[in-house]
Each structure stands twice: as C-alpha cells, then as structure tokens.
C-alpha positions as CSV (number, residue, x, y, z in Angstrom):
1,M,6.1,21.2,7.9
2,L,6.7,19.4,10.8
3,G,9.9,17.1,10.7
4,Q,9.0,15.0,7.9
5,I,11.9,12.4,6.7
6,D,12.8,10.8,3.7
7,P,12.6,6.8,3.8
8,E,16.5,7.0,3.0
9,D,17.3,9.3,5.9
10,S,15.6,7.0,8.4
11,G,16.9,4.2,10.8
12,P,19.7,4.2,13.2
13,D,21.9,7.5,12.1
14,S,18.7,9.9,11.5
15,G,19.1,11.6,15.3
16,A,19.0,8.7,17.4
17,H,21.9,9.6,20.2
18,H,23.1,6.5,22.4
19,A,26.3,7.2,23.0
20,G,27.8,5.4,19.7
21,A,25.6,2.1,20.4
22,E,24.0,0.6,17.2
23,V,20.6,1.1,17.6
24,E,18.9,-2.3,17.2
25,I,14.9,-1.4,17.7
26,T,12.7,1.2,15.9
27,L,9.6,1.9,17.9
28,L,7.0,2.6,15.6
29,V,3.9,4.9,16.9
30,P,1.0,5.6,14.4
31,V,-1.0,8.7,16.2
32,Y,-3.9,10.3,15.7
33,N,-4.7,13.5,17.8
34,E,-3.1,11.8,20.8
35,E,-1.9,14.9,22.4
36,A,-3.0,13.7,25.9
37,N,-1.3,10.4,25.9
38,I,2.3,10.8,23.7
39,L,4.2,12.5,26.4
40,P,3.3,9.9,29.1
41,L,4.0,6.9,26.9
42,V,7.7,8.5,25.6
43,Q,8.2,9.0,29.4
44,E,7.5,5.2,30.1
45,I,9.6,4.2,27.2
46,K,12.7,5.9,28.7
47,K,12.0,4.4,31.2
48,E,11.5,1.3,31.4
49,I,13.8,0.4,27.9
50,S,17.3,0.8,28.4
51,L,18.1,-0.6,24.8
52,P,19.5,1.4,22.1
53,H,16.4,2.2,20.2
54,Q,14.9,5.3,18.0
55,I,11.2,6.5,18.3
56,V,9.3,6.7,15.1
57,I,5.8,8.6,15.4
58,I,3.9,8.6,12.5
59,Y,1.1,11.1,12.0
60,D,-1.5,11.7,9.4
61,R,-2.0,15.6,9.0
62,D,0.0,18.5,10.2
63,D,-2.7,19.7,12.3
64,D,-3.1,16.4,14.1
65,T,-3.0,17.5,17.9
66,T,0.1,15.3,18.9
67,L,1.9,17.5,16.9
68,R,1.3,20.0,19.6
69,K,3.9,18.3,22.0
70,R,6.7,17.9,19.5
71,D,8.7,20.3,21.6
72,A,8.5,18.4,25.0
73,L,9.0,15.2,23.4
74,L,11.9,16.3,22.2
75,A,13.0,17.5,25.0
76,V,12.5,13.7,26.3
77,D,14.4,12.4,23.4
78,P,16.1,14.0,20.9
79,G,16.0,11.1,18.9
80,I,12.6,11.0,17.9
81,V,11.9,11.3,14.2
82,F,8.3,12.8,12.8
83,V,7.1,10.8,9.8
84,R,4.0,12.1,7.6
85,N,1.6,9.0,6.6
86,T,1.8,8.3,2.9
87,S,-1.6,7.9,2.5
88,G,-3.3,8.4,5.8
89,G,-5.1,6.2,7.9
90,V,-3.9,3.4,10.0
91,I,-2.8,0.7,7.6
92,N,-1.1,3.1,6.1
93,A,0.8,4.1,9.0
94,F,1.7,0.5,9.6
95,R,3.5,0.3,5.8
96,T,5.2,4.2,6.2
97,G,6.7,2.8,9.3
98,F,8.2,-0.5,8.0
99,D,9.2,1.0,5.0
100,V,11.1,4.0,7.2
101,A,12.9,1.4,10.2
102,K,16.2,0.4,8.6
103,T,17.1,-1.2,12.3
104,R,17.4,-5.2,12.8
105,Y,14.3,-5.2,15.0
106,V,10.5,-2.9,14.5
107,V,7.8,-3.0,17.2
108,P,4.6,-1.2,16.7
109,V,3.8,0.4,19.5
110,M,0.4,2.3,20.2
111,A,0.1,5.8,21.3
112,D,-2.9,5.3,23.6
113,L,-0.9,3.3,26.3
114,S,-2.3,0.3,25.9
115,D,0.8,-1.7,25.7
116,T,3.2,-1.9,28.0
117,P,6.8,-1.2,27.1
118,S,8.8,-2.8,30.0
119,T,7.4,-6.4,27.7
120,I,10.3,-4.7,25.1
121,P,13.2,-6.3,26.9
122,E,11.9,-10.0,27.2
123,M,10.9,-9.4,23.6
124,H,14.4,-8.5,22.8
125,R,15.7,-11.4,24.8
126,K,13.7,-13.7,22.4
127,M,15.1,-12.4,19.3
128,S,18.3,-12.5,20.6
129,E,17.4,-16.8,20.9
130,G,17.0,-16.8,16.9
131,Y,13.4,-15.9,16.6
132,D,12.0,-14.0,13.9
133,L,8.7,-12.9,15.6
134,V,7.8,-12.4,19.5
135,V,4.8,-11.7,20.2
136,G,3.4,-9.8,23.1
137,S,0.3,-11.8,24.3
138,R,-2.4,-10.6,26.2
139,Y,-3.4,-14.8,26.1
140,C,-1.0,-16.7,27.2
141,D,0.4,-17.5,30.7
142,G,1.5,-14.5,32.8
143,G,-0.6,-12.4,30.3
144,R,-3.7,-9.8,30.8
145,K,-6.3,-7.6,29.4
146,V,-7.3,-4.7,31.5
147,G,-10.4,-2.8,31.1
148,G,-12.0,-2.2,27.9
149,P,-15.7,-3.3,26.5
150,Y,-16.4,-7.0,27.2
151,F,-17.8,-8.2,24.2
152,K,-14.9,-6.8,21.9
153,Y,-12.8,-8.7,24.7
154,L,-14.7,-11.6,24.2
155,L,-14.3,-11.7,20.5
156,S,-10.7,-11.1,20.9
157,I,-10.2,-14.6,23.1
158,T,-12.2,-17.0,21.4
159,A,-11.3,-15.9,17.9
160,N,-7.4,-16.3,19.4
161,R,-7.8,-19.6,21.1
162,T,-9.6,-21.2,18.6
163,L,-6.7,-20.2,15.8
164,H,-3.9,-21.4,18.7
165,R,-5.7,-24.7,18.6
166,L,-6.7,-25.4,15.4
167,T,-3.3,-24.3,13.4
168,G,-0.8,-24.6,16.1
169,I,1.0,-21.0,15.3
170,P,3.2,-20.6,18.4
171,T,1.1,-17.8,20.1
172,H,-1.9,-17.5,22.0
173,D,-2.9,-13.8,20.2
174,M,-2.8,-13.0,16.9
175,T,-5.0,-10.2,16.8
176,N,-2.6,-8.1,19.7
177,A,-0.4,-5.6,17.5
178,F,2.0,-5.5,19.9
179,I,5.2,-7.7,18.3
180,M,8.8,-7.3,17.9
181,Y,9.6,-8.4,14.4
182,R,13.0,-9.3,12.2
183,K,13.2,-6.5,9.6
184,E,14.0,-8.9,6.8
185,V,10.4,-11.0,7.8
186,L,8.8,-7.5,7.3
187,D,10.6,-6.8,3.8
188,N,9.9,-10.2,3.0
189,I,6.1,-10.1,3.1
190,H,3.8,-8.4,0.5
191,I,0.8,-6.7,2.6
192,R,-2.7,-7.1,1.3
193,S,-4.3,-5.9,4.3
194,S,-6.9,-2.9,3.4
195,G,-8.5,-2.2,6.6
196,G,-6.7,-1.6,10.0
197,F,-5.2,-3.6,12.8
198,E,-5.9,-7.2,10.9
199,V,-2.5,-6.8,9.4
200,T,-1.2,-8.0,12.4
201,M,-3.3,-11.3,11.5
202,E,-2.3,-11.2,8.0
203,L,2.1,-10.9,9.0
204,I,2.0,-13.5,11.6
205,A,0.0,-16.0,9.1
206,K,2.7,-15.5,6.2
207,A,5.1,-15.5,8.3
208,F,4.2,-18.9,9.9
209,I,3.6,-20.0,6.2
210,L,7.1,-18.9,4.7
211,G,8.7,-20.8,7.9
212,Y,10.1,-18.2,10.1
213,R,10.1,-18.5,13.6
214,I,7.5,-17.2,15.9
215,T,7.0,-17.4,20.0
216,E,5.2,-14.9,22.2
217,V,5.9,-13.4,25.7
218,P,3.1,-12.2,28.3
219,T,2.0,-8.5,28.3
220,V,-0.6,-6.7,29.8
221,N,-2.6,-4.9,27.6
222,R,-4.3,-1.4,29.3
223,D,-7.8,0.5,28.0
224,R,-6.2,4.0,26.7
225,A,-6.3,6.5,29.5
226,A,-7.6,9.3,27.2
227,G,-8.7,10.7,24.1
228,K,-10.9,8.6,21.7
229,S,-10.0,5.0,20.1
230,S,-9.7,4.4,16.4
231,F,-10.5,1.1,16.2
232,Q,-13.3,0.4,14.4
233,L,-14.4,-3.1,14.8
234,L,-18.1,-3.4,13.0
235,K,-16.3,-1.8,9.8
236,W,-12.7,-4.0,9.9
237,I,-14.6,-7.4,11.6
238,R,-14.8,-8.4,7.9
239,N,-11.0,-8.3,7.6
240,Y,-10.5,-10.1,10.4
241,L,-13.1,-12.9,9.5
242,Y,-10.9,-13.3,6.0
243,W,-7.5,-13.5,7.6
244,Y,-9.0,-15.8,10.5
245,F,-10.2,-18.3,7.7
246,Y,-6.9,-17.6,5.3
247,I,-5.4,-19.3,8.5
248,L,-7.8,-21.8,9.5
249,I,-7.6,-23.0,5.8
250,Y,-4.4,-23.2,5.4
251,S,-3.8,-25.3,8.4
252,V,-6.2,-28.2,7.2
253,V,-4.7,-28.2,3.8
254,S,-1.6,-28.5,4.7
255,R,-2.3,-31.5,7.8
256,I,-4.5,-33.0,4.6
257,N,-1.4,-32.8,2.1
258,A,1.6,-34.1,4.7
259,H,-1.6,-37.2,5.9
260,Y,-1.4,-37.6,1.7
261,V,2.5,-37.4,1.5
262,R,2.5,-40.1,4.1
263,D,0.2,-42.3,2.8
264,T,1.9,-42.4,-0.7
265,R,5.2,-42.6,-0.3
266,K,7.0,-45.6,-0.5
267,T,8.6,-47.5,2.3
C-alpha cells in the first residue's frame, strides 16, 4: 500500500523538509485519477510558495492513476505525504485531511489546477492579522473565474452575491473550497455535510455563527486543464440549497432577535 500514514504520525514532522523552520501550513490535495494534473500542480506550489508547508495527497483507491506519479512527485518534494481516504468520496477526503493535518493552518487545494497557489501567501498574511478563515474569492474585486460552463458560473455568482448581501457574511464567495483555515476552527466544527463541496458553505456558516473572524482575498479560479471533473452539480444541488437557506434563515432570525432585544431593553 502506498504511503499511508497514521493520523498521529502526520503534521510538521512527518516528512516535510524546510531547513528546520516550523511548518505552519498543510496543503490538502484530494485526488481522483489526476495523473495529468498532479505534477504540474506540485511544481506550481513549489514555485509560488516559500512559506514552510507540507503537501498531503488524499486518494481513495490504490489503483488511482494519480499514484503513478508518486516517484516524480517525491523527487520534487520529498516531504509529500500520501493518505488513504477513510471512506471514499469528496466529503470524506475533506474529513480525512482535516483530521490528519496538525499544522496551525490548513488549505484545501484542488488537484485539477483550478486553484492558484500564488494566492496562498496573501491568505497567510491575512491570517497573521488575526483572521480565522481567509477565503480565496472569485467574486470580490480582483477575483476572477476563467472558463467552465456559463450556467454553473451564473448559479454560483447569483447564490454568492445574494448570500453576501442578505446575511452580511464577510465574503463574496461561499462556494469556493480554496480557503485557509485556522486548525482550531476545523477542530471545533462538527461537519454534517454528506454530499461534496457544499461542506465549504457549512464551514463558513458555522464559523460565522461561532464568531470566528472571516475575510477574503481575490483569487483566479481556472477551469481544469485535463481529466474529468468529479463535481456533480445536479446530484449536490439539494445540499447546496440546504446550506443556502440554513445561512439565510439564521441571519433573518438573528436580526429579528436583535431587534426584539433592543425594543424590550430598559433604558
């Protein structure tokens, strides 16, 4: 079996080599047959990120084509760790990655080259200002979405803009998984999502409700260069809608409650 690690053995001392510097960031890369994209991604990460970091590649099966590039990847970065997904599927890849990460900050990075690693140093800079979540936003000033189906883009930007305006959550992009989390935030949130990438909406919503500090930085999101996407809009749309209305209803109820408290407070 390839490179499987025990959660207790993961983290800064499990193979990351950064000349004695403390490794602060874990980059979680869920993969599913990403043989064509994984090496270019890791090469881009090494080019764009000088901060001490560790790459954790999470795979479902030993016959995943991504693993054919294992030796080439380790030649670029000997500290890369390969972790077998506990149960299979996107949502469990996130859970597995969040569990094994032991560093101060955690960032999921998509293996299909859609995320831009050059955004990560700016995310880290914001974290150093005291934020708990920093969202890589496609829809704030300076952010962009490049390529992909127009219908999917239209649904995404409409949902995100309305949520931002109606709830006051300080990000224009609640559906992009490219987020830097403070590890303690992940440890304090119970994930209930069962589908896939809607977990991003759940984590942002619950972090907001719990009072964690959230901000965003612009990023460019690119359509995948090669391979087949595992994103299943029609299958997951009910889950997205659940968290959309979860956030919206919480915001409305909170405002009504705050208004009631103000009206009944003795002067």
